N, C-alpha and C positions, 0 to 999 in steps of 0.2 A: 332282503334280497342279497344274494352272495355276489361277490365280484367275479368277473370273468377269469381272473388269474387263479383264484382258489378253485373254481370249477375245473379248470384245465389241469391243475396239479392233482386234484382228487381223481380225475379221469385217468391221468397217466399213472398215478400210484395204484389204482385198481387194476389196470392192465399189467403192470409189472408184478403185482402179487399173483395175478392169474397165471402169468407166464412162469413165474418161479414155482408155483404149485404144480403146473403141468410138467415142467422139467424134472422136478423132484419125484413126482409119481412115475413118470415114464422111465427114468433111470433106475429107480428102485425096482420097478416091474421087470425091466430087462435083466437085472442081476438075479432076481428071485426065480426067473424062468430058466436060467442056465442049469444044465445038468453037470454031473461030475466030469464027463467027457469034454464038455464045452470049457470048463475051467482048466482042465489039463491042456487042452489045445491052446487056450489063451495064454497060459503061462509059458508053454513051449515057444510060441511066436514071439512074445515079449522077451524071453530069455535069449533066443537066437538073435534077435535084433541087438540086444545089449552086448552079446558076445562078439558078433560080427562087425558091428559098427566101427570100432577103432581100426580094425584091419582094412575095412573098405575105405576109410578116410586116408590111411597110410598109402594104400594102393593108388587112390586118386591123386594124392600129393606127389607120388613118384612119377606118375604119368604127366602131371602138370610141370614138374621140374624138368623132366626130359624134353617136354615140348618147348619150354622156355630156353633150354640150353642149345637146342639145335639151331643151325644157321638158316636164315631165310633164303629161299630161292629168289633170283631176280624177278620172276613172275609174281611171287608173293609180295615182294617189296613194292613192285609197281602197282599191284592191286591195293596195297595198304596206303600208298601215296594217293592213289586215285580217290580213295574214300575220305581223305582228310579234308577238313573244312577249307583250309587255305588253297588247296588245289581246285576246289569247286568255285572259288570266288570269281565272279564275272562270267561264269559259264552256265548260269541258270537259264533254263528254257521253260517258258510258260506256255502250256498248250493252248491252242486256239479254242474258241468257244465251240465245243463239240456237241452241244445240246441243240442241234438244229433240227428242223422239221424232217429232213431226209433220214437222219439217223433214228429219229423217234419212231418212224414207220417200222423199222426192223426190230425194234425192241418190244418185248412183251412184259407185262406186269407193271408194277408201279415204278415211278422215277423218284425214289426217295433221295433226298439230299441235293436235288438239282439246284435249288436256290443257294444252298450253302457252297456248292462247287463254283457256281458263278460268282458269288461274293468273294470267295477265296481267290479266284482268278483275277478279279478286279483289284483286290488288295495287292497281289503279286505284281500285276502290271504297274500299279501306282508306285510300288517300291522300286521296281526296276527302272521306271521312267525317272524317278527322283535321283536314283544313283547315276544314271546316264547323264542327267542334267548337271549333277555335281561334278562328274568327271569332265564334261565339256567345259564347264566354267573354270576348273582347275587348269585344263589344257590351254584355254584361252588366256588365263592369267600368266601361265608360263611363257607362252609365245609372246605376249605383250612385254614381259620382262626382258626376253631375249631381244626383241626389236628395240626396246628402249636402251639396252646396253650397246647395241650397234650404233644407234643414233647419237648417244651421249659420248661414246668412246671414239 
């Protein structure tokens, strides 16, 4: 009786040899089927790509350099700051549980991912509550220190 590991490896090796044979035969068939006109067309396309690629890269580099050199407008800087991670800290909004019965009546089709959305909302709420609790504790500790300074001093 053969072991399950050797059966699995023989199964995998048989499929790989089948795949390799199929790829080899399909590629050779596609090249044998090409006519002279098809070969000329293929060579022209590859040649044009090889000739034009360096020029297209230089053109793209020139546009990129020009874009990096220009000054940012105040509106662009404000939008860049608005998307930074530090500017979003403490301003996260978790949507309420929108999968209620009233909204489900208006929807048609399947509700894929409903459980995942609810689970994600629960996780976000938990994270936000923990962060708020930590901030409250820090604020209380600071206020306690201030009160202690006034009492001792």
